[in-house]
N, C-alpha and C positions, 0 to 999 in steps of 0.2 A: 506136606506143606509145600505150597507153591513158592518158587523163587521169583523175585523181581527180575525183569529182563536186564541183561548186561549188554544189549545191542548198542553199539556206539552211535548209530544214527538216532536212536531214541533218546540218548543222553544229551547229544549236542543240539539237536533240533527237535526236541520232543513236543508232542501235543500238550497243550496246557488248558486248564479251565480257570475261570475267575472264581473268587470267593462267592459271588452271587449265584453263579451256576452251581457250585458245589452245594450251597444251602438248599437250592431248589431240588437238586438230585436227591439229597438226603431226606428232604421232606417227602418227596415222591416215594422213596424206598419205604419210609415209615407208613405212609398211607396205603401202599399196595401190599404191605407185609411181605416184601420180596425176600425169598429164601436164597436167591442167587447171590446177593450181596455185592455184585460188581456190575458196572455199567460198560457195556460193549459199545464202542464207537466204530462205525463202518463208513467207508467212502468208496465211491465208484465213479470212474470217469465216464461221462456221457459222450455221445458221438460229436456234439458240438464243442467238446473240450471242457465244459463246465463240470462241476462235481456234485453228485447227489450224496446226501448224508443220511445215516440211520443211527438210531440209538435204542438200546433196550437192555433190560437186566438179563444177565447170563452168567454161566459158569465158564471159567478159563479153560482153554485148550492148551496142549503142550507147546504149540507154536506161537501162542499169543505173546505180545509185548504187554507187560503188566506195569502200570504206573500208579502211584498213589499221590493224590493231591487233595489237601483240605479234608482228609479222612474219607475220601472217595477213591475206591479202587477202580481203575479204568482198564479195559481190555481192548487191545487193538490187534486185529488179525494181520497176518503177513501181507495179504493183498491190499490192505488199507494203509500200511505203515508209511510208505513214501508219499502218498497223497495227503496224509495228515501231518507230516513233519513240519513243524513251525506254526501249525494252526492253533487257534484259540477258540474255545467254546465259552460264550458269555450268555447271561440271562438279563435281558434289558427290555425297557419299554421304548419301542421305536416311535410310536405316535403318542402325543401328549394325553390322549383320552383312551388309548388302546391298552390291551393287557400286556403284561411282560411275556417275553418269549425267548426261546433259545435261538442264538445265532452263531454261525461259524464264521470266523474271520480267518481266511486261509490264503496266504500269498501264493499257493500252488494253483489256485483257481484263476483262470484268465479273466473272469468277471470281477475279481477282487479289487476293491478300492479302499485304501487305508482310511480308517475312520478318523474323525476329529478326536483330539485327546479327551474331550468330554464324554465320549462314548465308552471308552475302555476303563 
């Protein structure tokens, strides 16, 4: 059995997901019949300083930080932990006629602009 991470950085400034994001992740897990059962979140700093993100279902490694929110087990690798500290994953409709999509709200990204309260 895996243990949840005791990493102080992840406890104080942990990566978070909204309830809407969790519901969509769980729906996707059911639709894909994912046997992994955990969602890996990864981040990588680009040359211009911005951050690229990736998500996918995966199994935990020994060095992963493991978080659970809204019944979703999240995996964050060592190389992504600092980039994702304090970030939020949401599932929102950005345009009034567009589809809902995942967005990362990350104060570690130099292009981050805090949203209006109506978005979060």
